[in-house]
PAGU-785067 format. One line per field, with one value per atom (N, C-alpha, C): atom name; y, x, z. Coordinates in pm, whole numbers, plus 50000, padded with zeros to 5 digits. Atoms other than C-alpha are relative to their C-alpha. Layout:
% PAGU-785067
atom	[CA:...]
c2	[Y:...]
c1	[X:...]
c3	[Z:...]
//
This chain:
% PAGU-785067
atom	[N:CA:C:N:CA:C:N:CA:C:N:CA:C:N:CA:C:N:CA:C:N:CA:C:N:CA:C:N:CA:C:N:CA:C:N:CA:C:N:CA:C:N:CA:C:N:CA:C:N:CA:C:N:CA:C:N:CA:C:N:CA:C:N:CA:C:N:CA:C:N:CA:C:N:CA:C:N:CA:C:N:CA:C:N:CA:C:N:CA:C:N:CA:C:N:CA:C:N:CA:C:N:CA:C:N:CA:C:N:CA:C:N:CA:C:N:CA:C:N:CA:C:N:CA:C:N:CA:C:N:CA:C:N:CA:C:N:CA:C:N:CA:C:N:CA:C:N:CA:C:N:CA:C:N:CA:C:N:CA:C:N:CA:C:N:CA:C:N:CA:C:N:CA:C:N:CA:C:N:CA:C:N:CA:C:N:CA:C:N:CA:C:N:CA:C:N:CA:C:N:CA:C:N:CA:C:N:CA:C:N:CA:C:N:CA:C:N:CA:C:N:CA:C:N:CA:C:N:CA:C:N:CA:C:N:CA:C:N:CA:C:N:CA:C:N:CA:C:N:CA:C:N:CA:C:N:CA:C:N:CA:C:N:CA:C:N:CA:C:N:CA:C:N:CA:C:N:CA:C:N:CA:C:N:CA:C:N:CA:C:N:CA:C:N:CA:C:N:CA:C:N:CA:C:N:CA:C:N:CA:C:N:CA:C:N:CA:C:N:CA:C:N:CA:C:N:CA:C:N:CA:C:N:CA:C:N:CA:C:N:CA:C:N:CA:C:N:CA:C:N:CA:C:N:CA:C:N:CA:C:N:CA:C:N:CA:C:N:CA:C:N:CA:C:N:CA:C:N:CA:C:N:CA:C:N:CA:C:N:CA:C:N:CA:C:N:CA:C:N:CA:C:N:CA:C:N:CA:C:N:CA:C:N:CA:C:N:CA:C:N:CA:C:N:CA:C:N:CA:C:N:CA:C:N:CA:C:N:CA:C:N:CA:C:N:CA:C:N:CA:C:N:CA:C:N:CA:C:N:CA:C:N:CA:C:N:CA:C:N:CA:C:N:CA:C:N:CA:C:N:CA:C:N:CA:C:N:CA:C:N:CA:C:N:CA:C:N:CA:C:N:CA:C:N:CA:C:N:CA:C:N:CA:C:N:CA:C:N:CA:C:N:CA:C:N:CA:C:N:CA:C:N:CA:C:N:CA:C:N:CA:C:N:CA:C:N:CA:C:N:CA:C:N:CA:C:N:CA:C:N:CA:C:N:CA:C:N:CA:C:N:CA:C:N:CA:C:N:CA:C:N:CA:C:N:CA:C:N:CA:C:N:CA:C:N:CA:C:N:CA:C:N:CA:C:N:CA:C:N:CA:C:N:CA:C:N:CA:C:N:CA:C:N:CA:C:N:CA:C:N:CA:C:N:CA:C:N:CA:C:N:CA:C:N:CA:C:N:CA:C:N:CA:C:N:CA:C:N:CA:C:N:CA:C:N:CA:C:N:CA:C:N:CA:C:N:CA:C:N:CA:C:N:CA:C:N:CA:C:N:CA:C:N:CA:C:N:CA:C:N:CA:C:N:CA:C:N:CA:C:N:CA:C:N:CA:C:N:CA:C:N:CA:C:N:CA:C:N:CA:C:N:CA:C:N:CA:C:N:CA:C:N:CA:C:N:CA:C:N:CA:C:N:CA:C:N:CA:C:N:CA:C:N:CA:C:N:CA:C:N:CA:C:N:CA:C:N:CA:C:N:CA:C:N:CA:C:N:CA:C:N:CA:C:N:CA:C:N:CA:C:N:CA:C:N:CA:C:N:CA:C:N:CA:C:N:CA:C:N:CA:C:N:CA:C:N:CA:C:N:CA:C:N:CA:C:N:CA:C:N:CA:C:N:CA:C:N:CA:C:N:CA:C:N:CA:C:N:CA:C:N:CA:C:N:CA:C:N:CA:C:N:CA:C:N:CA:C:N:CA:C:N:CA:C:N:CA:C:N:CA:C:N:CA:C:N:CA:C:N:CA:C:N:CA:C:N:CA:C:N:CA:C:N:CA:C:N:CA:C:N:CA:C:N:CA:C:N:CA:C:N:CA:C:N:CA:C:N:CA:C:N:CA:C:N:CA:C:N:CA:C:N:CA:C:N:CA:C:N:CA:C:N:CA:C:N:CA:C:N:CA:C:N:CA:C:N:CA:C:N:CA:C:N:CA:C:N:CA:C:N:CA:C:N:CA:C:N:CA:C:N:CA:C:N:CA:C:N:CA:C:N:CA:C:N:CA:C:N:CA:C:N:CA:C:N:CA:C:N:CA:C:N:CA:C:N:CA:C:N:CA:C:N:CA:C:N:CA:C:N:CA:C:N:CA:C:N:CA:C:N:CA:C:N:CA:C:N:CA:C:N:CA:C:N:CA:C:N:CA:C:N:CA:C:N:CA:C:N:CA:C:N:CA:C:N:CA:C:N:CA:C:N:CA:C:N:CA:C:N:CA:C:N:CA:C:N:CA:C:N:CA:C:N:CA:C:N:CA:C:N:CA:C:N:CA:C:N:CA:C:N:CA:C:N:CA:C:N:CA:C:N:CA:C:N:CA:C:N:CA:C:N:CA:C:N:CA:C:N:CA:C:N:CA:C:N:CA:C:N:CA:C:N:CA:C:N:CA:C:N:CA:C:N:CA:C:N:CA:C:N:CA:C:N:CA:C:N:CA:C:N:CA:C:N:CA:C:N:CA:C:N:CA:C:N:CA:C:N:CA:C:N:CA:C:N:CA:C:N:CA:C:N:CA:C:N:CA:C:N:CA:C:N:CA:C:N:CA:C:N:CA:C:N:CA:C:N:CA:C:N:CA:C:N:CA:C:N:CA:C:N:CA:C:N:CA:C:N:CA:C:N:CA:C:N:CA:C:N:CA:C:N:CA:C:N:CA:C:N:CA:C:N:CA:C:N:CA:C:N:CA:C:N:CA:C:N:CA:C:N:CA:C:N:CA:C:N:CA:C:N:CA:C:N:CA:C]
c2	[50049:48740:49916:50084:48477:50080:49928:48592:49991:49999:48687:49897:50091:48436:49867:50131:48098:49989:50027:47976:49921:50068:47838:49850:50145:47486:49960:50030:47505:49978:50013:47554:49880:50119:47288:49872:50116:47042:49984:50007:47129:49950:50040:47090:49852:50142:46751:49911:50079:46624:49996:49994:46740:49913:50078:46581:49851:50141:46251:49956:50032:46258:50001:49994:46355:49874:50121:46061:49881:50110:45822:50011:49977:45981:49998:50001:45962:50137:49863:46340:50049:49944:46512:50145:49861:46863:50034:49936:47065:50140:49862:47382:50063:49936:47615:50144:49869:47935:50088:49921:48053:50048:49937:48266:49904:50085:48006:49893:50101:47748:50058:49937:47988:50033:49962:48114:49879:50120:47761:49958:50045:47687:50111:49892:48033:50098:49894:48257:50135:49876:48520:50053:49949:48721:50144:49866:49026:50011:49974:49184:50027:49964:49245:49902:50098:48932:50051:49944:49145:50048:49962:49262:49875:50118:49005:50014:49971:49159:49903:50075:48956:49855:50139:48578:49979:50033:48425:49848:50144:48082:49953:50067:47845:49857:50137:47521:49928:50084:47253:49872:50122:46990:49884:50115:46637:50003:49981:46717:50145:49862:47052:50097:49896:47380:50053:49941:47556:50112:49894:47796:50094:49900:48119:50062:49932:48254:50106:49897:48587:50133:49865:48943:50071:49931:49168:50086:49917:49384:49927:50078:49100:49949:50058:49025:50040:49955:49237:49927:50071:49077:49852:50141:48725:49976:50017:48782:50000:50006:48824:49863:50136:48462:49911:50094:48150:49958:50041:48111:50070:49945:48157:50016:49997:48082:50076:49912:48373:50052:49962:48427:50097:49894:48745:50049:49930:48925:50128:49873:49272:49978:50030:49232:50122:50084:49293:50013:50006:49187:49933:50053:49145:49896:50098:48941:49869:50120:48700:50028:49964:48741:49885:50100:48503:49859:50136:48204:49939:50053:48164:49973:50017:48211:49877:50116:47954:49871:50121:47705:49963:50029:47739:49942:50052:47682:49856:50137:47372:49904:50085:47235:49980:50015:47300:49896:50078:47112:49862:50125:46831:49941:50068:46578:49983:50029:46512:49882:50099:46307:49990:49997:46395:50047:49967:46449:50121:49877:46793:50003:50000:46799:50141:49872:47085:49972:50024:47097:50022:49997:47021:49958:50048:46888:50111:49904:47055:50104:49886:47395:50041:49952:47455:50080:49933:47682:50030:49966:47768:50151:49854:48132:50050:49945:48213:49995:50003:48292:49864:50131:47977:50002:49991:48101:49977:50020:48117:49856:50140:47771:49909:50080:47626:50022:49971:47802:49929:50065:47669:49852:50144:47311:49973:50020:47349:50022:49962:47504:49911:50088:47233:49861:50123:46959:49882:50122:46606:49987:50006:46687:49999:50024:46587:50074:49935:46804:49912:50078:46614:50043:49969:46633:49970:50021:46657:49884:50119:46342:50035:49959:46540:50032:49975:46612:50127:49874:46975:49995:50011:46897:49929:50076:46635:50075:49927:46848:50111:49880:47160:49971:50032:46983:49977:50027:46882:50112:49883:47189:49961:50014:47209:50068:49932:47318:50150:49856:47658:50062:49949:47700:50008:50002:47604:50118:49885:47874:50129:49882:48132:50007:50003:48022:50025:49978:48014:50150:49857:48376:50078:49936:48480:49982:50026:48315:50084:49920:48493:50146:49863:48828:50013:49995:48749:49984:50015:48631:50135:49871:48969:50100:49908:49159:49966:50037:48959:50040:49961:49032:50148:49857:49402:50041:49966:49381:50087:49909:49539:50147:49862:49853:50065:49946:49891:49966:50048:49710:50024:49973:49829:50041:49954:49923:50133:49876:50188:50013:49997:50119:49911:50080:49998:49883:50115:49661:50040:49955:49835:50067:49935:50046:49898:50107:49737:49928:50066:49569:50085:49912:49871:50007:49988:49905:49869:50128:49534:49978:50008:49545:50085:49914:49832:49931:50072:49626:49891:50106:49338:50057:49936:49571:50051:49952:49727:49886:50113:49382:49925:50058:49288:49935:50056:49170:50082:49929:49256:50057:49951:49284:49910:50071:49171:49980:50016:49033:49945:50061:48863:50038:49978:48995:49975:50032:48851:49991:50015:48802:50046:49956:48930:50047:49958:49080:50009:49999:49021:49944:50050:48935:49848:50144:48583:49913:50076:48475:50077:49925:48594:49917:50073:48503:49928:50067:48416:50056:49958:48461:50054:49953:48601:50136:49874:48918:50118:49877:49263:50062:49932:49467:50115:49891:49715:50111:49888:50049:49986:50022:49901:49999:49997:49979:49874:50111:49701:50037:49975:49661:49890:50104:49474:49875:50125:49108:49949:50045:49098:49901:50080:48833:50055:49953:48977:49889:50096:48741:50068:49952:48838:49881:50108:48602:50065:49935:48696:49902:50065:48569:50106:49904:48797:49927:50058:48745:50058:49961:48753:49920:50061:48682:49891:50089:48511:49885:50112:48275:50052:49960:48297:49937:50065:48235:50004:49992:48175:49947:50043:48170:50117:49898:48357:50007:49985:48481:50057:49954:48540:50085:49911:48817:50030:49957:48884:50147:49858:49251:50009:50008:49267:49854:50138:48958:49912:50094:48653:49921:50083:48460:49859:50136:48112:49906:50090:47939:50026:49966:48125:49942:50056:48021:49849:50146:47658:49963:50029:47666:50021:49975:47818:49891:50109:47555:49873:50117:47285:50016:49976:47448:49972:50024:47440:49851:50145:47075:49931:50058:46995:50027:49966:47178:49911:50085:46983:49856:50136:46657:49987:50002:46745:50003:49991:46837:49864:50131:46501:49897:50099:46309:50032:49957:46507:49955:50057:46287:49919:50077:46100:49869:50123:45817:50019:49970:45967:50065:49936:46093:50133:49876:46433:49972:50035:46265:49961:50040:46120:50120:49878:46462:50072:49944:46596:49925:50082:46306:50022:49978:46369:50128:49874:46728:49989:50012:46642:49918:50082:46378:50085:49913:46645:50092:49898:46890:49945:50050:46675:49854:50142:46322:49917:50072:46233:50008:49990:46354:50053:49961:46495:50145:49861:46857:50094:49893:47169:50038:49954:47348:50079:49932:47532:49911:50090:47221:49932:50064:47156:50060:49958:47188:50033:49960:47308:49963:50014:47292:50018:49973:47315:50149:49859:47639:50013:49977:47787:50124:49888:48005:50061:49951:48042:49989:49999:48115:49864:50136:47780:49913:50099:47477:49863:50136:47104:49953:50068:46893:50077:49949:46969:49903:50086:46838:49978:50039:46677:49848:50146:46322:49929:50066:46253:50012:49980:46350:49892:50110:46040:50033:49964:46236:49954:50048:46070:50108:49895:46319:49954:50026:46340:50111:49892:46529:50111:49886:46877:50060:49941:46930:50105:49892:47257:50010:50003:47263:50107:49929:47479:49902:50070:47328:50104:49893:47517:49944:50046:47364:50117:49899:47560:49937:50050:47525:50100:49917:47656:50013:49974:47820:50023:49971:47896:50056:49942:48051:50121:49890:48274:50037:49976:48235:49892:50094:48073:50042:49978:48037:49912:50074:47930:50024:49987:47863:49943:50046:47831:50016:50000:47742:49943:50051:47664:49902:50104:47349:49948:50070:47160:49856:50141:46782:49967:50045:46653:49849:50146:46303:49933:50063:46239:50052:49943:46441:50145:49862:46796:50097:49889:47120:50125:49875:47450:50102:49884:47738:50129:49891:47978:49967:50022:48025:49959:50049:47810:50071:49939:47970:49896:50090:47815:50049:49947:48047:50117:49887:48311:50132:49870:48656:50097:49900:48945:50140:49860:49305:50084:49917:49560:50099:49902:49790:50142]
c1	[50133:81152:49999:50009:81048:49948:50049:80987:49848:50144:80631:49959:50056:80416:50073:49941:80522:50049:49964:80706:49889:50105:80485:49998:49994:80605:49915:50085:80424:49856:50139:80091:49983:50008:80166:49996:50001:80237:49864:50133:79911:49897:50094:79723:50013:49979:79881:49947:50051:79799:49847:50146:79439:49947:50049:79401:50016:49986:79536:49887:50110:79282:49866:50124:79005:49980:50011:79081:49957:50036:79060:49855:50137:78727:49899:50092:78580:49946:50043:78561:50068:49945:78607:50043:49960:78643:49961:50041:78628:49951:50049:78419:50022:49961:78562:49951:50065:78396:50047:49962:78565:50143:49867:78872:50115:49883:79107:50014:49991:79019:50059:49943:79086:50147:49861:79404:50092:49918:79527:50060:49952:79556:50056:49960:79628:50099:49922:79800:49932:50077:79527:49966:50012:79562:49952:50058:79338:49904:50099:79130:49862:50126:78855:49888:50102:78675:49913:50084:78546:49866:50126:78282:49924:50078:78002:49931:50079:77877:50026:49965:78066:50034:49956:78097:50130:49872:78434:50006:50002:78488:50135:49884:78774:49959:50025:78744:50133:49882:79006:49960:50035:78967:50091:49919:79098:50137:49872:79371:50010:49981:79521:50001:49988:79555:49864:50126:79287:49954:50063:79047:49928:50064:78944:49883:50119:78592:49965:50001:78594:49948:50037:78461:50119:49895:78656:50087:49922:78766:50121:49888:78997:50096:49919:79151:50147:49860:79465:50079:49929:79556:50015:49990:79476:50108:49897:79707:50142:49868:79997:50029:49980:79947:50040:49961:80033:49883:50119:79675:49996:50002:79655:49859:50138:79286:49914:50077:79098:49880:50123:78736:49924:50056:78568:49865:50122:78237:49993:50017:78129:49902:50080:78001:49999:50119:77768:49906:50099:77515:49877:50118:77168:49925:50068:77048:50077:49918:77340:50140:49873:77625:50100:49899:77868:49949:50053:77634:50017:49987:77629:50146:49858:78005:50054:49956:78063:49945:50060:77820:50072:49929:77994:50137:49867:78336:49992:50016:78214:49966:50034:78063:50122:49877:78395:50094:49899:78594:49953:50054:78363:49903:50087:78197:49859:50137:77822:49999:50011:77734:50126:49883:78070:49965:50023:78101:50082:49936:78179:49990:49997:78287:49995:50011:78191:50019:49985:78322:49869:50135:78012:49994:50001:78116:50013:49985:78176:50107:49908:78351:50015:50001:78264:49873:50123:78014:50010:50009:77900:49984:50003:77980:49943:50075:77721:49854:50143:77349:49938:50063:77139:49913:50078:76915:50090:49906:77219:50050:49959:77324:49900:50102:76995:50004:49989:77031:50121:49879:77386:49978:50024:77274:49914:50084:77007:50079:49930:77250:50121:49886:77514:49956:50046:77300:50002:49999:77356:50118:49887:77667:49948:50048:77635:50087:49929:77730:49987:50004:77825:50112:49897:78039:50139:49863:78413:50072:49945:78468:50114:49898:78681:50136:49872:78952:50065:49941:79002:50038:49969:78990:50132:49877:79264:50121:49887:79483:50047:49962:79473:50043:49958:79520:50151:49856:79875:50070:49934:80090:50135:49866:80394:50101:49896:80727:49993:50009:80678:49884:50112:80338:50035:49963:80478:50090:49914:80742:49919:50087:80468:49935:50065:80288:50102:49894:80615:50031:49972:80676:49887:50112:80325:50010:49985:80387:50113:49888:80721:49958:50049:80550:49915:50085:80290:50082:49913:80560:50061:49938:80730:49897:50104:80402:49960:50037:80308:50108:49892:80650:49993:50009:80564:49871:50126:80227:50020:49982:80371:50014:49994:80421:49862:50132:80045:49895:50102:79865:50046:49969:79861:49870:50114:79624:49949:50062:79377:49979:50019:79401:49881:50118:79075:50038:49978:79054:49988:50016:78933:50128:49875:79250:50111:49901:79464:49983:50025:79298:50052:49955:79364:50152:49855:79723:50068:49938:79792:49999:50000:79683:50112:49891:79925:50135:49875:80207:50019:49990:80129:50041:49966:80145:50144:49862:80469:50100:49908:80624:49998:49993:80538:49875:50125:80178:49949:50065:80000:49867:50121:79671:49967:50033:79514:49849:50145:79167:49937:50060:79126:50079:49950:79190:49883:50105:78988:50065:49947:79024:49901:50085:78894:50085:49933:78981:49896:50092:78811:50073:49933:78898:50005:49983:79039:49967:50037:78950:49896:50090:78740:49876:50125:78378:49994:49996:78442:50118:49885:78696:49956:50048:78479:49931:50074:78315:50084:49927:78406:50061:49937:78637:49913:50076:78478:50096:49921:78595:50035:49964:78630:50152:49854:78983:50050:49937:79216:50022:49989:79231:50084:49924:79452:49913:50073:79352:49938:50053:79233:50095:49924:79345:49968:50014:79402:50040:49965:79392:49988:50001:79480:50022:49994:79425:50004:49991:79536:50013:49980:79505:50044:49948:79730:50040:49970:79814:50129:49881:80146:50002:49996:80146:49894:50114:79808:49986:50005:79877:49989:50032:79753:50094:49968:79890:49872:50116:79644:50042:49973:79753:49977:50034:79691:50104:49916:79864:49915:50068:79742:50096:49921:79861:49922:50060:79791:50031:49979:79742:50037:49949:79959:50021:49973:80046:49875:50110:79834:49973:50037:79643:50054:49945:79785:49910:50089:79473:50007:49988:79516:50129:49872:79880:49988:50017:79785:49918:50084:79511:50078:49921:79747:50105:49902:80009:49935:50071:79747:49979:50016:79678:50130:49871:80048:50027:49980:80067:49913:50089:79767:50053:49945:79923:50119:49884:80246:49959:50049:80051:49948:50045:79882:50115:49881:80218:50068:49934:80367:49922:50083:80072:49987:50020:80066:50117:49896:80272:49936:50060:80220:49941:50070:79971:49900:50100:79790:49879:50120:79436:49974:50041:79289:49931:50070:79069:50098:49902:79374:50076:49936:79539:49907:50099:79218:50002:50008:79210:50121:49880:79568:49988:50018:79485:49887:50116:79147:50033:49963:79302:50067:49933:79519:49900:50090:79232:49880:50125:78931:50007:49992:79060:49934:50059:78899:49849:50146:78542:49942:50053:78514:50009:49979:78621:49894:50088:78410:49901:50099:78124:50062:49935:78379:50004:50018:78360:50124:49880:78720:50123:49874:79080:50103:49908:79230:49947:50048:79207:50115:49903:79391:50016:49963:79550:50073:49927:79676:49954:50053:79514:49879:50111:79223:50035:49974:79219:49972:50028:79054:49971:50016:79068:49982:50001:79006:50145:50102:79066:49966:50033:78901:50051:49956:79057:49882:50119:78740:49997:50003:78656:49950:50062:78465:50080:49925:78737:50106:49905:78922:50117:49895:79158:50136:49866:79501:50101:49902:79784:50110:49894:80044:50103:49901:80370:49951:50047:80292:49870:50121:79972:50039:49979:79964:49876:50110:79750:50017:49994:79662:49966:50037:79654:49936:50076:79387:49916:50078:79289:49946:50060:79063:49955:50042:78977:49903:50101:78671:50036:49962:78759:49879:50122:78402:49898:50099:78083:50056:49951:78188:50144:49857:78556:50079:49927:78783:50146:49866:79145:50017:49974:79249:50146:49863:79599:50002:49996:79671:50141:49871:79988:49984:50001:80067:50116:49900:80253:49991:50002:80347:50043:49967:80359:50117:49884:80700:50006:49987:80821:50012:49977:80925:49914:50084:80664:49969:50042:80546:50117:49905:80746:49920:50066:80650:50019:49993:80569:49989:50002:80471:50101:49911:80712:49916:50095:80544:50015:50005:80440:50032:49969:80578:49942:50054:80434:49907:50091:80167:50076:49930:80301:49931:50054:80254:50026:49987:80188:50017:49982:80322:49886:50106:80076:50052]
c3	[50028:15200:49873:50119:14947:49882:50118:14588:49990:50019:14500:49897:50098:14318:49994:50021:14183:49856:50140:13874:49931:50076:13596:50030:49975:13676:50120:49884:14012:49956:50045:13833:49906:50087:13573:50084:49912:13852:50067:49940:14028:49899:50104:13700:49969:50031:13627:50112:49888:13976:49997:50006:13938:49887:50115:13594:50023:49965:13721:50092:49908:14005:49928:50076:13762:49918:50080:13538:50087:49910:13834:50047:49954:13937:49886:50114:13584:49964:50030:13543:49873:50124:13208:50015:49973:13355:50142:49875:13674:49966:50009:13692:50137:49875:13957:50000:49996:14077:50116:49883:14400:49991:50006:14464:50022:49981:14613:49893:50105:14348:49872:50118:14062:50021:49974:14225:50008:49987:14295:49867:50130:13925:49912:50088:13784:50060:49937:14039:49996:50014:13986:50139:49865:14307:49996:49999:14363:50117:49896:14637:49940:50066:14380:50031:49961:14502:50114:49895:14789:49945:50064:14542:49958:50039:14502:49865:50120:14178:49886:50121:13917:50031:49988:13878:49921:50064:13777:49985:50027:13624:49946:50058:13551:49967:50042:13356:49990:50011:13404:49927:50073:13129:50042:49961:13176:49932:50067:12923:49953:50043:12831:50116:49899:13014:50044:49954:13221:49906:50079:13050:50095:49915:13221:49925:50054:13159:50104:49895:13340:49947:50041:13335:49936:50074:13098:50091:49910:13392:50056:49947:13499:49895:50106:13160:50009:49997:13199:50107:49894:13532:49966:50034:13408:49894:50104:13110:50058:49937:13355:50058:49952:13464:49883:50106:13264:49913:50074:13136:49864:50136:12758:49946:50051:12686:50100:49912:12845:49922:50068:12741:50091:49915:12863:49948:50036:12864:50084:49929:12975:50114:49880:13330:50092:49988:13504:49880:50107:13241:50059:49933:13387:49917:50086:13089:49989:50021:13050:50054:49935:13298:49988:50028:13134:49981:50006:13123:49862:50136:12745:49966:50027:12724:50072:49923:12998:49942:50059:12845:49871:50124:12509:50025:49969:12664:50050:49950:12848:49886:50114:12528:49908:50078:12350:50061:49930:12612:50047:49946:12724:49900:50096:12495:50058:49959:12503:50096:49893:12813:50086:49913:12970:50139:49859:13347:50040:49954:13488:50152:49854:13851:50057:49930:14083:50150:49856:14443:50073:49942:14649:50145:49863:14989:50103:49891:15324:49966:50018:15316:49853:50138:14949:49977:50042:14779:49852:50141:14429:49991:50003:14358:49867:50112:14096:50036:49966:14108:49967:50024:14139:49875:50124:13858:49879:50109:13629:49995:49993:13747:49928:50067:13629:49849:50144:13293:49941:50048:13257:49976:50017:13309:49877:50118:13041:49871:50123:12792:49969:50026:12821:49954:50063:12669:50095:49921:12793:50094:49908:12991:50144:49864:13355:50100:49890:13651:50125:49876:13966:50092:49902:14275:49946:50051:14213:50066:49935:14423:50097:49904:14668:49940:50066:14411:50055:49956:14514:50148:49857:14886:50020:49981:14859:49947:50057:14634:50093:49926:14848:50143:49864:15183:50007:50001:15083:49924:50058:15019:49938:50058:14795:50090:49924:14937:49984:50025:14776:50079:49921:14942:50148:49859:15281:50034:49975:15249:50008:49990:15187:50139:49869:15505:50110:49902:15697:50013:49997:15600:50066:49932:15707:50151:49856:16043:50060:49949:16081:50020:49987:16023:50126:49880:16290:50126:49883:16531:50039:49971:16500:50053:49953:16544:50144:49864:16855:50100:49910:17005:50036:49977:16982:50073:49934:17160:50124:49886:17480:49961:50045:17269:49996:50029:17217:50106:49906:17501:50143:49861:17859:50071:49920:18140:49946:50043:18024:49851:50146:17649:49965:50035:17494:49910:50087:17325:49854:50138:17008:49950:50039:17004:49983:50013:17061:49865:50129:16760:49885:50109:16540:49995:49998:16653:49963:50035:16618:49849:50146:16256:49941:50047:16208:50017:49979:16360:49896:50100:16125:49865:50127:15826:50001:49990:15947:49989:50003:15981:49867:50134:15621:49948:50052:15592:49882:50111:15267:50045:49937:15452:50119:49875:15779:50003:50008:15703:50126:49881:16040:50125:49864:16390:50093:49902:16677:50136:49866:17047:50105:49891:17375:50116:49877:17711:50110:49886:18045:50121:49880:18405:50004:49979:18443:49882:50119:18089:49921:50088:17795:49968:50023:17713:49866:50130:17346:49922:50081:17067:49864:50130:16787:50007:49989:16923:49951:50033:16789:50125:49889:17006:50050:49939:17246:50045:49951:17386:50148:49859:17737:50016:49981:17864:50070:49930:17971:50146:49856:18348:50065:49930:18598:50022:49986:18613:49872:50129:18253:49933:50095:18011:49861:50137:17664:49905:50105:17369:49865:50139:17011:49908:50099:16718:49863:50130:16370:49886:50128:16018:49901:50097:15818:49872:50131:15450:49946:50074:15273:49869:50133:14898:49985:50021:14918:50097:49906:15211:50144:49864:15569:50103:49874:15912:50082:49910:16197:50136:49863:16560:50095:49901:16883:50111:49881:17196:50113:49879:17553:50084:49916:17782:50128:49874:18150:50019:49970:18231:50147:49864:18539:50039:49956:18745:49986:50019:18665:50127:49886:18929:49981:50013:19006:49919:50074:18869:49849:50142:18540:49943:50046:18512:49983:50010:18580:49877:50117:18315:49871:50119:18061:49981:50009:18141:49944:50055:18068:49850:50143:17732:49924:50065:17647:49995:49998:17754:49895:50101:17532:49860:50131:17238:49968:50022:17281:49974:50025:17296:49858:50139:16967:49903:50085:16815:49990:50001:16916:49921:50070:16769:49852:50139:16443:49914:50084:16216:49889:50109:15889:50049:49962:15929:50111:49897:16227:49933:50053:16175:50071:49936:16246:50133:49876:16508:50110:49899:16684:50055:49950:16706:50097:49906:16861:50131:49879:17107:50090:49919:17218:50081:49927:17311:50102:49912:17461:50123:49885:17685:50108:49904:17851:50068:49948:17894:50074:49939:17980:50039:49974:18021:49892:50112:17690:49992:49998:17741:49870:50131:17388:49965:50038:17389:50054:49953:17421:49892:50097:17250:49885:50112:17034:49876:50113:16816:49948:50050:16720:50067:49941:16833:49894:50105:16507:49864:50137:16130:49902:50105:15800:49977:50020:15682:49868:50124:15357:49929:50075:15094:50068:49919:15334:50147:49857:15704:50063:49955:15771:49879:50106:15545:50064:49947:15585:50026:49922:15781:50126:49868:16115:50106:49891:16435:50094:49925:16569:50008:49988:16682:49875:50114:16359:49870:50125:16105:49985:50017:15975:49908:50094:15747:50050:49966:15747:49965:50021:15785:49906:50097:15509:50007:50008:15469:49906:50078:15339:50049:49943:15536:50103:49904:15732:50088:49904:16046:50106:49874:16340:50111:49877:16688:50089:49932:16884:50114:49885:17217:50082:49913:17450:50130:49870:17817:50061:49935:18003:50147:49862:18333:50090:49927:18436:49904:50091:18296:49926:50086:18004:50029:49978:18091:49929:50083:17835:49985:50052:17740:49877:50123:17390:49961:50053:17258:49859:50139:16886:49945:50067:16695:49859:50138:16330:49982:50022:16225:49857:50128:15908:50025:49986:15880:49908:50077:15768:49997:50012:15687:50137:49870:16047:50112:49895:16234:49970:50019:16287:50021:49984:16262:50032:49966:16422:49888:50089:16186:50080:49903:16463:50110:49886:16754:50120:49898:17021:50134:49868:17349:50106:49889:17667:50133:49873:17936:49968:50016:17984:50008:50002:17889:50095:49907:18131:49944:50040:18030:50126:49880:18280:50018:49970:18450:49977]
//
């Protein structure tokens, strides 16, 4: 397995790339408030973000190292990272939950009338109370808060070699867990039990945690891929789908597998073969210079002749520190693919009312084209009765 964490040079390189982009965008600092953004520049990895109680802040000035403004409960862990300037307060504080401390730090680092970028586009959010946000703007004088001009989006879409190895390892763990599904799934076992046991397999194979397991099971195809598992037992003729986003050292995989409970009907095999053909078409199109929309179109051409996909909305997405990241494989996404981007290919086909099949694989864009990170499926797997 790859070593845990990253060397300090990885974070210095990320910081330098961000500061170069900030200078071109006319930004004097970035204010970051979410888990992946803080971790991207610091390596601060903890499950404590599951609690919504405390806000956490990182300031990246145009020059110099990042400054952490965080609750005191996180100081010991933050000191194990490369960050030297760590400013803390006792949180939760119902009167002033870090706002004064953050405002003071921003005033220290950004000149009057300077521009502070905050990620504001699609797939971003501000992780602090809106009331505190208004107070912060008042307490920072003439400094201007504005959109980060897409700096964080562009940085995080292109992974370093070290990041790709983390994702590759997560995928390898999931590959091994999926290979063991016949140990846990058979006629008479409930879908809920399969979900629980599959998480156990992922942990046994090396996952740190399994925050995402989804899927379905129903005759001839499943109605959706997001519903909770039920206690209904698997039955002959069912199609079982399992989709996992497990985490290893802070990085996700995200792909699924389909299984026929007993022999599959010919129409099901044909539909699954079309999904595989669509996935391969997307893989072939996913190369530097192509757009996210063109990868979508390659898959959609196989499945619908180019009619525009399905109500699911997209045929894949970015992947990394989060289960889903930009870009989206949709007709409207013009993102140009670059080496280092990690994507899922996720075409789906509708077999009838409330009957779907979805296939998902993970890939990385290299200089000459795409490379598989998950072991690609070639045929529909069959579970013995």
